[in-house]
N, C-alpha and C positions, 0 to 999 in steps of 0.2 A: 617664161611666165611673167606677166606684168606684176610689179609689186610696189608697195609703199612701205612706210615704217610707223611703228607705234610711237605716239607722243605722250599718251596718258592712259593709265588703267584705273578704273573706278568700279570695283566689284565686277559684275558681269558686263559692264559697259567699258569698251575700249575705244579710245579716240586715236585715229591714225591720220597721216597726211600723205598726199600724192599717190593715193590708191587708184584714182581715175575710174571708179566703178559706178554701177547703177544702183538705184534704190532696190532693196530686197534681194540684192545679189549675195550669194554665199561666198564668203572669203575664208581663207585659212590663216589663222593668227599665230604669230610667234614661231620659234624654231620647231616646236612640237606640232605645228599646224592644227591648232584647235579650230573646231567648226564654229563660224560666226555668221551673222546676217546683218547686212547694212540696213539701218533703220532711219538714218538722217544724214544729209550731206549739206555742209555749209562751206562754200568756197572750196578750198583744197583740203578741208577737214572732213573726215568720214567717221560717223558714229556707228559702232558695231556692237550688237548684243551677242555675246559669246555663250554658246550652249554647253560649255564645260567650265570646270573650275579654273579661274584665272590666276590663282596664287602663284607668285614667282615670275609672272610676265613682267618684262622690263621695257622702258622706252628704247627705241632704236631697233627693236626686234622687227623682223620683216612681216608684212601682211600680203598674202598672195591672192590674186583674183582667180575665180573659177569660171566666170562668164555665165554662170547658171543661177537661177533662183532656187530657193529652198524647195526641193522636190522629193517625191516618194517614188520608189520603184513599184509598179503595179504589174503583177503577174502571178503565176502559180507559186505556192509556197508561203503566201501570207497567212493562210489558215493554219492553226496549231502553233503559230510562232509567237514569241514574246519579244517585243521591241522596246527600246527606250524612246524618248520624245522625238528624236530625229531619225527614227527608223533604223537604228543600229540593232541587229539581232543579238540579244543578250546571251542566248545559249551558244551561238557560234563564238562570241567573244570569250565566254567562259571556257570553251574548249581550247581556244588558242592562247589565252592570257591568264587563265585562272579566274577565281571568283571576284577579284577586284578589277574594275575596268580602268585601264591606264589612260591617261589623257592622250588625245589625238588618235585613239583607236580607229583604224580605218579598215573595215571589212566589207565584203559584198553584202548588200541589204537582203538579198534573197539567196537561198541555197541553189547553187548551180548544178542541180542534178538532172538526170534525163527523164523526160515525160513522153508518153505515147500520145500523139495528137491526132484526132480525127478531123481532117480538113473538110469544111463545108462549102468551099468555093471551087470554081473551075477556071481553067486558063481562058483568057479573053473576056472574062466577066468584069464589069465595072463595079467597083465597091466604093462605099462611102465611109468616112470616119465614123467610128462607133458601131459599125456593122460586125456581127458575130461571124468570124471566119473559120473557127475551129472549136473543138471541145477537148478538155483534159479532165480525167478523173483525179481532181486535186486531193480530195479525201473520200472516205466512204460515204460521207453525208452530202457533199457538195460537188457538183460538176462545174468545173471552171470553164467559162466561155471566153475564148480569146477574141479580143476586140481590136479591130484595125484602127491604128492611130491616123491613117492617111486616106485621102480620096485617090482614086486612080484605077487604071485598067490592069488586070492581073496579067503579067507577062511570064511569070515563072512560079511554079508550085513545087515544093518538096514534100515528101511523105515519109512517115516512119517515126522514129524516136528523136527528140530534140532536147538539147540543153537550152538554158536561157539565152545564150549568145548565138545560137544557131539561127539561120535564116529560114523562116517558114515559107515565105512567098516574097515576090518582088512585084511592086506596082509601078506603073508609069503614069505621070500626070504632067501634061504640058512639056513633054520631052525630058522630064527629070525622073530618074528611077530611084525608088526608095525601098529599102529592105524592111520587111515586117518580121519582128522577132517575137518570142513568147512573152516579152515584157516591154513596157515603155515607162518613161518618166512623166510625172505630171506635177506642176507647181502647186504647192499646198494652199496658197492663198487665192487661187483661181478656181471658181466653181466649175465643176464639170458640166458640159452642155447637155441639153435634152430638147425634145421637140415641143413638149407641152406640159404645163403643170396641171394636175387633175385634182378635183375636189376629193377630200377624204371621205370615203363611204364604208370602209372596212375597219373593223375594230381590231386592235392588237390585244388578243386575249392573253391574260397573264396568269390565270389560276388563282389570283388573289381576289376574294369576294368583294372587299371594300372598293377595289379599283374597277373591276369588270362590271359590277352592278351599279354603283353609285357615281363613280368618277371615271368613266371610260376614256381610254386613250385610242386615238385613231392611228392607223398605219399611215405614216407620213406626217404625224403630228408632233407637237412639242410639249414637253412636260418638265416642270420644275418640282424638285423635292427638297424644300427648305426645312431646316430643323436645327436645334441647338446640339451641342456636343452630347453624344450618348443617346440620341433619340432614335437611331437606327437607320440613318441615310444609306450607309454602305450596305447594311444587311438587306434593306429593301431593294437596292439596285442589284445586288448579287442574286436575290430571289427572282427579280424580273429577267435577269440575264439567263438564269437556269430554265425558267418555265414559260417565258413568253413565246408566242407562236411565230416569231420572226425566223427567217431562214438563216441569217448570219448575224452574229453578235460581235460588235466591236466595243471592247471594254477599255476605257482610258482612265487610268489612275493618275489624276492630275494634282500633284502636290499634297496628297493625303499621307498619313503616317505609313511608314514602311511595313509595320506589322499587318495592316489591313491589306496591302497589296500582296504581301507574302501569303496571306490566307487564300487570296484568289489564285495565286500562282500554284499553290500546293493542292487546292481543292478541285479546281476546274479540270485538270488532266485526269482526275480520278472519278469525276461524276459521270453517271450515265445519263445521256440525253433522253428525256421522256418522249421527245418527238421522233427520234430516229432509232433509239435503242443502242446507238453507238456512244462513244465518249463525247462529252460536251465540247471538248477542244476541237473536235472534227469540224465544227462550224463557228469557231471563235478566234478572234484576233485580240491579243492582249498588248496594251501599250502601258508600260510601267514608268511613271515619273513621280517618284515619292518626294516627301518634304525635305529629305537630306540631299537630293540631287540639285544641280544648278538651277536657280530660280528662273532664268530666262527660258529654259527648255520647257517650262510648263505651257507657255504660249504655243510653242511648236507642237507639243503633244496633242493639243486640241485640234489643230489644223491637220496634222498627220492622220488622226483618227477619222475626221469627217471626210477627208479625201479618199481613204480606203473604203469607207462606208458608201460613198458615191460610186466608186468603182464597181462594187458588187451590185448596187442598185442598177447600174447600167447593163448588167447581165440579165436583169429581170427579176432580181431577188428582193425580198422585203428584209431590210436591215434595221437593227436596233442599235443605236449608239448610246452607251452609258458613260457619262462624263462625271467623274467624282474627284474634285468638285470644281465648279466654275468660280467659286469664291477664291480658291487658291490661284487660279489663273488670273483673276482680277488683281490679286495682291501682287503678282509678278508684273502686271502692267503698271501698277502704282509705283513699284520700286524702279523700274526702268524709266518711267516718266519723271520721277523725282531726280534721277541721276542726269537726265537730259535737261534738267532745270526748266521744265515746262510749267505753265501756270496750272496749279492744281484745281480740281473741282471739289465737290463735297467729300469730306473726310479724307482728303488727300488723293483720292482716285483721279485719274486723268479725265479731262473734260469730255473726251471722246469715248468714255466707257460704254455709254448707252449704244453708240453706233457699233462698237466692236461686238457687244453681246447680240445685237440685232443681226449683224452680218453672219454670226455663227449660227444662230437658231434659224435664220432664213434659208440655210442650206438643207434644212429638213424638207420633206414633201413627198407626195406621190406624183410620179411623172410618167409620161410616155417617152421612152428612151429613143435614142437615135436609131436603134435597131428595130423600133416599132413595138417593143414589149412594154409591159407596165412594171415598174419597180418603185420602191419607197425607202426613204430613210426616216426613221423615227428617232428623235433626240430626247433623251431623258437625262436631265442635268441635275445633280445635287447642288444645293446652295448651303453654305455654312455660315450663317450670320452670327457675329459675336454675341454670345449671351442669348441667342434666339431672337434677337431684335430684328423683326422683318421690315422696319422702317429704314434700315441702312441702304446705301445706294445700290449694291449688287442685287439684293432681293427686289427692290422696287423697279429697277431697270429690267430685271428678268421677267417680272410679272407683266410688264407692258407688252412683251412679245410672245410669251407662251400661252397656250390655250388650256392647259391642265395644271392645277395647283394642288399638290398633295402636301398639306401642312402637317409635319410630324410634331408630336407632342411628347415632351420629356416625361410628363407625369404618367402618360399611358405606357411609355417604355418601362418606367420604374415599376409599374404594376404588372409587367410581363404581358402586356396586351400587344400582340403582334398581328398585323403591321400596326405601328403606333400612329396611324393617320387620323387626325382629328376630323371627324365627319361634319362638324359644324363650321369649320374654317376652310375646308377644302372645296374645290369646285372643278367642273369640267365644262368647257364651252362646246364640247363635241356631243354632249348628252342627247340633245334633240336630233342632231344630224344622224347619230348612230342608232336612234330608236327603232327604225325599220330593220336594221341589221340584227339588233338584239331580239326583236320580235320574231324574225325569221328563224333565228337559232333556237328560240325557246317557245314563246307563246305570245299571242297578240296582247294579252293583258299584263305582260312583264313591265312595260313602262309605267302603267298605272299602279301596280303593286309596289314598284320601287319608290314612286312619289309618296304613296301612303306610308311606307316604312320611314322615309325621311321626315315626314310630317310628325310621326310619332316620336322620333328622336328629338325634334325641335320642341315639341310639347313637353317632353321630359325635362329638357333644359330650362324651360320656363317654370316648371313646377319645383325645381330643385331648391330655389330660395325659400319657398313656402315649407317644403319638407324639412329644411334645416331649422326652421323656426318652431314648427309644431309637430314634426314627425309624420311619417307616411300614414299611420293609422287614423290620423285626424282628417284625412282627405276623403271626399266622397268616393264611393266604390268605383265609379267610372274612371276617375283619375288614378285610383290605385291600380286599375287594370292597365292604364296607359304606362305606368311605371313598370309593371310586371312585363308587359310586351316589349317595352324599350330595353329592359335588361336582357330579354331573350335575343333581340336583334344585336345588341352589343356583344354579349358573351357567346351566344350560340351561332351567330352568323358572321359578324364582322371579325371576330377574333379567330385566328388560325394557329395550328400547332405544326411548326415546321419539322418537328421530330417524329410526327406521326405519318406513316407511309401513305395513309389515305387522305389525311387532312392537309398535307403540305401543298397539294395542288387540287383545285376544285374546278371541274369543268362547268361551263355556263349553264347546261341543262340542270345539273345538280343545284347550282345557285338558285335557279328559278324555283325548283321544287321546295328547297329549304325555306325561301322567303315566302312562297305561297302558303306553306303550312303555318308559318308564324302569323301572317296576316289573316288567314282563315280562322285561326284560334281567336284572334282579336275581334273579328266581326261576329263570330258566334258568341263570344263572351259578352259583347255589347247587347246582342239580341236577348240573351238569357237574363242579363241584368234588367233589361227593359221589361221582361216578363215576371220580374219579382224575385228572381233567385239571388242568393248571396254569393259574393265573390269566392269565399272560402270553399264553397261547394263546386263552383265552376273550375277553379284552378286546382284540380286534384293532383296529388303528387305524382301519380303514374304517368299522366299525359305530359306534364312538365318535364319529367326526367326523359321521356321518350323524345321530346323535341330537343332536349339538350344533347342527346346522343346522335342526332342526325348527321353531324359533321364527320362521324366515324363510320357512317353507313353507306352502302351503295344505293344507287337511284331506286331500284325496285323496292328496297326496304323503306325508303323515304316515302314512296307512293303509298305504301300501306299505312304509314303514320299519318299522312295527309287524309286518307280515307277515314281513319279513326277520329281525327279532328273535325272533319266535315260532319260526322255523325255523333258528335259529342253529346252526351246525355248526362243528366243529373241523377245521381243515385238516390 
């Protein structure tokens, strides 16, 4: 094995000489063979970011080449697993070494157990790279589709039960024979290929009314969830992971606090998936890289997650990737950049921060796969601006590339308003594109009702200054009605109770009925005011309480409430 030697250690950055390696090649550093990646080469000096703790590394220790880029193993066994940032399975390491990961831990990335494979190809058939050649029941919820990594004519097929290292088939291309196994490696920094990128026309339904109705996310879209400490970024992402109608969830804990990731690791295996009725982990991959883990591994965890997401997309699945949070990843880039003595950009972040963020989010999308199916990767990234300052570089560069902006508000979170998404600062550029989808799922007037509701919320914000000066009773009754209806929208529609079995998830049809009832109340109220009735007689206690209880009702009961509001009379 070709090797060089260490000449300097600076935190996660190691400088070696005479390694004679390539850019982005994985190398093994020191006597313990810590995993590192080459990020810069100057003459005979090689700069390596090490994905493990470098304490105790000394000059003159060896650095070994592996001749391979940083890659992930793609095959059955990814689902239900918990990996660190470089795809080391934490459960397998715990079984072998105990709860503390020793440096240089080297275990197989996927469990090498036997799988029954249903082969879908025949001998003599010509297959292409990316073609589905077999199926495996990976979990009770997801059928794993085995993808060929090669082009060629099939010259041999095996049948039955296979471990990861067994040969499924042999293909021949230009006289060269290649074995196809249950898994293959893919470099994490290289986007997986597809035939065509498709326009986003399908909505990712989340069960959160504020998102599905006002700020819709497209399957294959990009979303940022910025917010200060304690505003509910992690809680919102966990809720999206639990209830969104994606087929596969990849949850990347990138540099956040250990207790938050612990909550995910403990909760997800116990949660029942509302989509399949099985355990949520049956369609989930967890990548844990917390704030007390080596800082360089944060970058690797993001790329590991998106590559796994693309792999399931290539099988024809809709995948949702949760990245919590990209700010911690950017901070890792800043630390490595400063140790490389690169010219800093704004607030010390590297000058190429915008490019790195764009490269990551651009790997989202709905595509026509090499197998001819349609699949998508939706990226939902949390952003943690210091003090909630959205003018800082990570937030601003993220906003340039994402299409949905869900601004979390600490004051809403303090008032126990969940989700704490500020409806006046958030936006979705998919709203018009997905109007036909939402109309088809609900009713033709849904987009119009949604716009009317948002207009009422904006009018309420304009009236707040006047209310603070003179009080609500001094306003004309028409404006008092606006305040009343805005309160209904905020408290009875936008706010949800995650501890209530009915209200924690709200289907899109129910969302339409609830909002339709509130807007119908508003329109009827305006009409009655115009006919000379007083607001105190229109806003009777019984009807307002019934509207307030809609979130805990089933659709048929809400329809009855809607009929009462339509036929609203003054006693």
